[in-house]
C-alpha positions as CSV (number, residue, x, y, z in Angstrom):
1,M,20.2,51.5,26.4
2,K,22.0,53.8,23.4
3,L,25.4,53.0,25.1
4,K,24.6,49.6,24.8
5,K,23.8,49.4,21.5
6,I,26.8,50.8,20.7
7,V,28.8,48.4,22.7
8,T,27.0,45.1,21.2
9,I,27.8,46.7,17.4
10,S,31.3,47.3,18.6
11,I,31.6,43.5,20.0
12,S,30.0,42.3,16.6
13,L,32.2,44.1,14.1
14,I,35.9,43.1,16.4
15,I,34.4,39.7,16.4
16,F,33.2,39.8,12.6
17,L,36.8,41.2,12.0
18,V,39.0,38.3,13.9
19,I,37.0,36.0,11.6
20,A,37.3,37.8,8.2
21,T,41.2,37.9,8.7
22,L,41.5,34.5,10.4
23,T,39.6,32.9,7.4
24,F,42.1,34.8,5.3
25,L,45.0,33.9,6.5
26,L,43.9,30.2,6.1
27,Q,43.4,30.5,2.6
28,P,45.9,29.3,-0.2
29,S,48.6,31.9,-0.6
30,G,48.1,32.2,-4.4
31,H,47.2,29.3,-6.8
32,V,49.5,27.0,-8.2
33,Q,48.0,26.3,-11.2
34,K,49.2,30.1,-12.2
35,F,52.5,28.9,-12.7
36,Q,51.3,26.4,-15.1
37,K,54.0,27.1,-17.7
38,W,56.7,25.4,-15.3
39,I,54.4,22.7,-13.6
40,Y,55.4,19.3,-15.0
41,Q,53.3,17.5,-17.2
42,P,53.4,13.6,-17.5
43,E,53.1,12.4,-21.1
44,L,49.2,11.5,-21.0
45,S,48.0,8.3,-22.4
46,S,44.5,7.0,-24.2
47,S,43.5,5.9,-20.6
48,E,44.6,6.1,-16.9
49,N,45.8,2.7,-17.0
50,N,47.8,3.5,-20.2
51,Q,49.1,6.5,-17.8
52,N,50.2,4.2,-15.2
53,N,51.8,1.8,-17.1
54,S,53.9,4.5,-18.4
55,Q,54.7,5.7,-15.4
56,N,55.9,2.3,-14.3
57,H,57.8,1.5,-17.1
58,L,59.4,4.8,-16.7
59,D,60.6,3.9,-13.5
60,K,62.5,0.9,-14.8
61,K,64.0,2.8,-17.5
62,Q,66.0,5.8,-15.7
63,L,66.7,7.6,-12.5
64,T,63.4,9.2,-11.2
65,V,62.3,11.0,-8.3
66,R,58.5,11.5,-7.1
67,F,57.5,14.6,-4.8
68,F,55.3,14.0,-1.9
69,G,55.2,17.5,-0.8
70,V,57.3,19.3,2.0
71,S,60.7,17.9,1.5
72,T,60.2,14.4,1.3
73,L,61.7,12.7,-2.3
74,L,61.8,9.3,-4.0
75,F,64.6,8.8,-5.8
76,D,64.6,5.4,-7.9
77,D,66.7,3.6,-10.7
78,G,64.4,0.9,-11.1
79,Q,66.7,-1.2,-8.7
80,T,67.2,1.0,-5.9
81,Q,65.4,3.5,-4.1
82,I,66.7,5.9,-1.6
83,L,64.1,9.3,0.4
84,I,64.9,12.0,1.4
85,D,62.9,13.0,4.6
86,G,59.6,10.9,5.6
87,F,56.2,12.6,6.2
88,F,53.2,11.5,4.6
89,T,50.4,11.5,7.1
90,R,49.9,15.3,7.2
91,P,48.3,16.4,10.7
92,S,46.0,19.2,9.6
93,L,46.3,22.5,11.3
94,T,43.9,21.8,14.3
95,Q,45.4,18.4,15.0
96,T,48.6,20.0,15.0
97,L,48.3,23.2,17.2
98,L,45.4,20.6,19.7
99,K,47.0,17.6,19.8
100,P,50.2,15.5,19.8
101,V,51.0,14.1,16.4
102,Q,51.7,10.8,15.4
103,S,52.1,8.5,12.1
104,D,49.7,6.4,10.5
105,P,50.4,3.2,10.0
106,K,47.4,2.2,7.6
107,L,48.3,5.1,5.4
108,L,52.1,4.3,5.2
109,E,51.3,0.5,4.7
110,Q,49.0,1.8,1.8
111,I,52.0,4.4,0.4
112,I,54.4,1.2,0.3
113,K,52.4,-0.9,-1.3
114,D,51.2,1.6,-4.1
115,Y,54.9,3.1,-4.8
116,D,56.6,-0.2,-4.5
117,L,58.6,1.4,-1.6
118,K,59.9,-2.7,-0.5
119,R,62.9,-1.3,-2.8
120,V,64.1,1.7,-0.2
121,Q,67.1,1.1,1.2
122,A,67.7,4.3,3.3
123,V,65.7,7.4,4.7
124,F,67.4,10.3,4.9
125,T,66.5,13.1,7.1
126,S,67.4,16.6,6.5
127,H,66.2,17.7,10.0
128,S,64.3,16.5,12.9
129,H,61.1,18.5,12.9
130,Y,57.8,16.8,12.8
131,D,56.9,17.5,8.8
132,H,60.3,16.0,8.0
133,A,60.9,12.9,10.2
134,L,56.9,12.1,11.5
135,D,56.9,9.0,9.9
136,I,60.7,7.9,9.9
137,T,59.7,5.6,12.7
138,E,56.8,3.7,11.2
139,L,59.0,3.2,8.1
140,G,61.8,1.5,10.0
141,K,59.2,-0.4,11.5
142,Q,57.4,-1.4,8.3
143,L,60.6,-1.7,6.1
144,P,64.3,-3.0,6.9
145,I,65.9,-0.2,5.8
146,K,68.5,2.2,7.1
147,I,67.3,5.3,8.9
148,I,70.1,8.3,9.0
149,G,70.3,11.5,10.5
150,S,71.1,13.2,13.6
151,E,71.0,11.9,17.2
152,S,67.6,13.6,17.2
153,T,66.4,11.7,14.3
154,M,67.9,8.8,16.3
155,N,65.8,9.1,19.4
156,I,62.7,9.5,17.1
157,A,63.4,6.6,15.5
158,R,64.5,4.4,19.2
159,G,60.9,6.0,20.5
160,G,59.2,3.6,18.6
161,N,61.6,0.9,19.0
162,V,63.5,0.7,15.3
163,A,66.0,-1.9,15.6
164,E,69.5,-0.3,16.6
165,Q,70.7,-1.4,13.6
166,Q,69.1,0.1,11.5
167,L,69.9,3.6,13.2
168,Q,73.1,5.2,11.1
169,L,74.3,8.5,12.8
170,I,74.9,11.3,9.8
171,S,79.4,11.5,9.2
172,P,79.0,14.9,8.0
173,L,80.8,15.6,4.2
174,Q,81.4,11.1,4.5
175,T,79.9,9.4,1.0
176,M,77.8,6.6,1.6
177,L,76.8,4.2,-0.8
178,F,73.2,2.2,-1.6
179,G,73.1,0.7,-5.0
180,E,74.5,2.9,-7.6
181,F,73.5,5.9,-5.4
182,K,76.6,8.0,-3.4
183,V,74.9,10.1,-0.8
184,T,76.8,12.7,1.4
185,A,75.3,14.8,3.9
186,I,76.4,18.4,3.5
187,P,76.1,20.4,7.4
188,S,73.3,23.4,6.4
189,Q,71.4,26.4,8.5
190,H,67.5,26.0,9.1
191,T,65.0,28.9,8.1
192,P,65.2,31.5,10.3
193,P,63.5,31.1,13.3
194,T,59.5,32.2,13.9
195,A,57.6,33.0,17.4
196,V,56.4,28.7,16.9
197,N,59.7,27.5,15.5
198,N,62.5,29.0,17.6
199,D,64.3,25.8,18.6
200,L,67.2,25.8,16.4
201,G,70.4,23.9,17.3
202,E,67.9,22.4,20.1
203,V,68.2,18.4,20.5
204,I,66.4,15.7,21.1
205,T,68.2,13.8,23.9
206,H,65.9,11.1,25.0
207,P,63.8,8.6,23.1
208,L,60.7,10.2,21.4
209,K,57.5,8.4,22.1
210,Q,54.7,9.3,19.5
211,P,52.1,10.7,20.3
212,A,54.2,14.1,20.7
213,R,53.5,17.3,20.2
214,F,55.1,19.1,17.4
215,S,57.1,20.9,19.3
216,E,58.9,18.1,20.8
217,F,60.4,17.5,17.6
218,K,63.5,19.6,17.8
219,E,65.6,20.5,14.9
220,G,68.4,18.8,16.0
221,H,70.9,20.2,13.3
222,S,70.1,20.2,9.2
223,F,71.8,18.6,5.9
224,D,71.8,19.0,2.4
225,Y,72.4,15.9,0.4
226,L,74.4,15.8,-2.3
227,I,73.0,12.6,-4.3
228,E,75.0,10.8,-7.3
229,H,74.4,8.4,-9.5
230,Q,76.2,7.2,-12.2
231,G,77.8,10.9,-13.0
232,Y,74.7,12.8,-12.3
233,K,74.3,15.0,-9.3
234,V,71.4,16.3,-7.4
235,L,71.8,18.5,-4.4
236,V,68.8,18.8,-1.6
237,K,68.3,21.7,0.4
238,A,65.3,21.5,2.3
239,S,65.5,24.4,4.1
240,T,65.5,28.2,3.5
241,G,69.1,28.7,5.0
242,V,72.8,28.4,4.0
243,I,76.0,28.3,5.7
244,S,78.1,31.2,3.6
245,N,80.6,29.1,1.3
246,Q,79.3,25.8,2.1
247,L,78.1,25.0,-1.0
248,K,81.2,26.9,-3.2
249,N,83.0,25.0,-5.7
250,M,79.8,22.8,-6.0
251,H,78.0,22.0,-9.4
252,V,75.0,19.7,-9.7
253,D,72.5,19.4,-12.6
254,T,69.9,19.5,-10.4
255,L,68.7,21.4,-7.1
256,F,66.0,20.9,-5.0
257,L,65.3,24.0,-3.5
258,G,63.3,25.0,0.0
259,I,61.6,28.0,-0.4
260,A,59.4,28.0,3.0
261,Q,58.8,31.4,4.2
262,L,61.7,32.5,1.7
263,S,59.0,35.7,1.1
264,R,58.7,36.5,5.0
265,Q,62.5,37.1,5.0
266,T,64.1,40.8,3.8
267,P,64.6,41.5,0.1
268,E,68.7,41.3,1.4
269,Y,68.1,37.6,2.7
270,Q,66.3,36.2,-0.1
271,Q,68.9,37.9,-2.5
272,Q,71.5,36.2,-0.7
273,Y,70.3,33.3,-0.3
274,L,69.2,32.7,-4.2
275,E,73.2,34.1,-4.4
276,K,74.7,31.3,-2.4
277,T,72.6,28.3,-4.0
278,I,71.3,28.7,-7.8
279,G,74.2,31.2,-8.4
280,T,76.7,29.6,-6.8
281,I,76.3,25.9,-7.9
282,K,74.9,26.9,-11.3
283,P,71.8,23.8,-11.6
284,K,70.6,23.2,-14.8
285,T,67.6,22.4,-13.5
286,V,65.9,24.0,-10.2
287,I,62.8,22.4,-8.4
288,P,61.0,24.1,-5.5
289,I,60.5,22.1,-2.6
290,H,58.8,22.9,0.6
291,W,56.3,25.4,-0.7
292,D,53.1,23.3,-0.2
293,N,50.5,23.1,2.6
294,F,51.2,20.1,5.0
295,W,48.5,20.6,7.0
296,E,46.0,19.2,4.0
297,P,46.0,15.6,3.1
298,L,48.6,13.8,0.6
299,P,46.7,14.2,-2.7
300,L,47.1,11.4,-4.8
301,T,45.5,12.7,-7.4
302,Q,44.9,16.5,-7.0
303,P,47.9,19.0,-6.8
304,L,49.5,20.1,-4.0
305,E,48.1,23.6,-2.9
306,F,50.2,26.6,-1.7
307,L,51.3,27.1,1.9
308,P,47.8,29.7,3.8
309,Y,48.9,33.2,4.0
310,L,49.0,32.4,7.9
311,A,52.3,31.0,7.3
312,D,53.9,31.9,4.0
313,N,53.4,34.3,0.6
314,T,54.2,31.4,-1.4
315,Q,53.0,32.8,-4.7
316,K,55.6,35.8,-4.0
317,S,58.4,33.2,-3.1
318,M,57.7,31.1,-6.0
319,Q,57.8,34.2,-8.4
320,T,60.9,35.4,-6.8
321,L,62.7,31.7,-7.3
322,I,61.3,31.2,-11.0
323,H,62.8,35.0,-11.8
324,Y,66.2,34.5,-10.4
325,A,66.4,30.9,-11.9
326,E,65.6,32.3,-15.1
327,Q,67.9,35.4,-14.9
328,Q,70.9,32.4,-14.3
329,H,69.4,30.5,-17.5
330,A,68.5,27.4,-15.1
331,K,65.3,25.7,-15.9
332,V,62.6,25.5,-13.2
333,V,60.5,22.7,-12.9
334,I,57.5,22.4,-10.6
335,L,56.2,19.2,-9.3
336,T,52.6,18.9,-7.8
337,Q,52.1,15.4,-7.3
338,P,53.9,12.3,-6.7
339,V,54.3,11.3,-10.4
340,A,57.6,9.7,-11.7
341,Y,59.7,12.5,-13.2
342,P,63.0,11.9,-15.3
343,L,65.9,13.5,-13.9
344,Q,68.6,12.1,-16.4
345,N,66.5,14.0,-19.9
């Protein structure tokens, strides 16, 4: 009887520890509000309606960007819009692990309406993992846009029967023109692989129909994007990886820098990554991306949250980036909502 009681207590303790550990690992790895000094705050107006009008007025006057989480970025000069990546649906962690994932057409329809995406001419995909490319098919079905990316990206779009004339395979280092935007795809490197993200270099060889398992969205090669607009230069680097000397002799005004799992890398890797990006291209402004919890629904009114401890220590990653960037005399701006941020200021 005594032995049975000991076993029961031991099992109960183990269950408690497992639940406590999982609860901790699923908590946000810090609070973005602690970085208030660097968070972009649009000018406050006397009413929400006036604030919206102020944002719309800003859109029409200068080059802006909206950050929708991960590395989905909407660039807008008032005439033409281009998207980097297409990930709005954001399935929950449970959905992602246990069920096939798929784009939400009604959500995309609402976002297209809310942000006037009918002016988007192209979506450029950094790579073909689901958190970058899940919604490109639905975007291509609802909008007459070009979908530009690797062969894997093309096969994601083909899986949803997007018209072939809308698909454009990337030609690395060749500039593409859309309105006043000049966009150049630069071969890049993904964040180092993990146990659930070990498909680097693998290609989607056939049309991928949705719903599909997240693991079926193979990386299929990674790209950075150099965006030039009337002399203003932006580099979007979605993943926490870099090819040596690839960015040598490049200088930009603003760098959108992926920091997913930066804290999980060795101190040597972190230092080299920052040196080969911020330290090499000397941007005036650095805007971190791919730091948010992409298993949470897209908050249109609430700030994005950090990734859970299960995936990263985002607070540490953010602190590392800010410390290095400010040593290089670069301004750091954190975007936490999809508001129009002016680039040419």
